[in-house]
C-alpha positions as CSV (number, residue, x, y, z in Angstrom):
1,M,-0.3,-31.8,-65.6
2,K,-1.1,-35.5,-67.7
3,I,1.4,-38.0,-67.8
4,S,1.5,-41.0,-70.4
5,E,0.5,-43.8,-69.9
6,N,4.2,-44.4,-71.5
7,K,5.7,-42.7,-68.8
8,K,3.4,-44.0,-65.9
9,A,4.7,-47.7,-66.8
10,K,8.6,-46.4,-67.0
11,I,7.7,-45.5,-63.3
12,N,6.4,-48.1,-62.1
13,E,8.6,-49.9,-63.9
14,Q,11.3,-48.4,-61.7
15,I,9.9,-48.7,-58.5
16,L,9.7,-52.5,-59.0
17,S,13.3,-52.7,-59.7
18,F,13.6,-50.5,-56.3
19,L,11.6,-52.9,-54.3
20,F,13.5,-56.1,-55.5
21,S,16.4,-55.0,-54.9
22,I,15.1,-54.6,-51.0
23,S,13.3,-57.4,-50.7
24,P,11.8,-59.0,-48.9
25,K,12.2,-56.0,-46.9
26,A,9.5,-53.3,-46.9
27,T,10.2,-49.7,-47.4
28,F,7.4,-46.2,-47.0
29,T,5.8,-44.3,-49.4
30,S,8.1,-41.3,-49.0
31,H,11.6,-43.5,-49.3
32,I,10.2,-44.9,-52.4
33,A,9.5,-41.4,-54.2
34,K,12.8,-39.9,-52.3
35,E,14.7,-43.2,-53.7
36,I,12.7,-42.5,-57.9
37,A,13.0,-38.8,-57.4
38,R,9.4,-38.2,-57.9
39,D,6.2,-36.8,-55.5
40,E,5.2,-38.9,-53.0
41,E,1.7,-38.3,-53.4
42,F,1.7,-39.6,-57.6
43,I,3.8,-42.5,-56.2
44,K,1.3,-43.5,-53.5
45,N,-0.9,-43.0,-56.8
46,L,0.7,-45.5,-58.7
47,L,1.8,-47.7,-55.6
48,E,-2.8,-48.1,-55.0
49,D,-2.7,-48.8,-58.7
50,L,-0.1,-52.1,-58.4
51,K,-1.6,-53.0,-55.5
52,N,-5.2,-53.3,-57.0
53,K,-3.4,-55.4,-59.5
54,K,-1.3,-57.6,-56.6
55,I,1.7,-56.2,-57.8
56,V,2.9,-55.0,-54.4
57,S,1.4,-55.6,-50.9
58,E,0.7,-52.8,-48.5
59,I,1.6,-53.1,-44.6
60,K,-0.1,-51.2,-42.4
61,K,1.2,-52.4,-39.2
62,N,4.1,-51.8,-37.5
63,P,6.7,-54.7,-36.6
64,H,5.0,-54.5,-33.1
65,G,1.4,-55.3,-34.9
66,V,0.2,-51.5,-34.3
67,N,-1.8,-50.2,-37.3
68,Y,-0.2,-47.0,-39.3
69,T,-2.5,-44.2,-39.0
70,R,-0.8,-42.3,-42.5
71,R,1.6,-44.1,-43.3
72,S,2.1,-47.7,-45.3
73,R,4.8,-49.7,-46.3
74,W,5.5,-51.3,-48.9
75,K,7.0,-54.5,-51.0
76,L,6.6,-56.7,-54.0
77,S,3.9,-59.5,-53.7
78,D,5.7,-62.6,-52.9
79,E,4.4,-64.5,-55.9
80,V,5.4,-61.5,-58.2
81,Y,9.1,-62.2,-56.3
82,L,9.5,-65.2,-57.3
83,I,8.8,-64.7,-61.0
84,Y,11.4,-61.3,-61.0
85,K,14.2,-64.0,-58.8
86,N,13.3,-66.5,-61.9
87,K,14.3,-64.0,-64.4
88,Q,17.1,-62.5,-62.9
89,E,18.9,-66.1,-62.9
């Protein structure tokens, strides 16, 4: 099934809104997918696109500095967070 670019953009907005609401914390792909009720692989593809556009940052290490083998955490990039925060004021 093909999803239109318009719907992908709306889902991206939901992802960014969720990440902003939990900022500065980072969260796993599975938690983002659960929160916006979408498939994990689909969300991962959208997050990869957002990472390429430098909108989100991928964290591949746990808080102790050990690399994750099969998962990633995500957060808004610092620049995007500041833009969102300024728009809120």
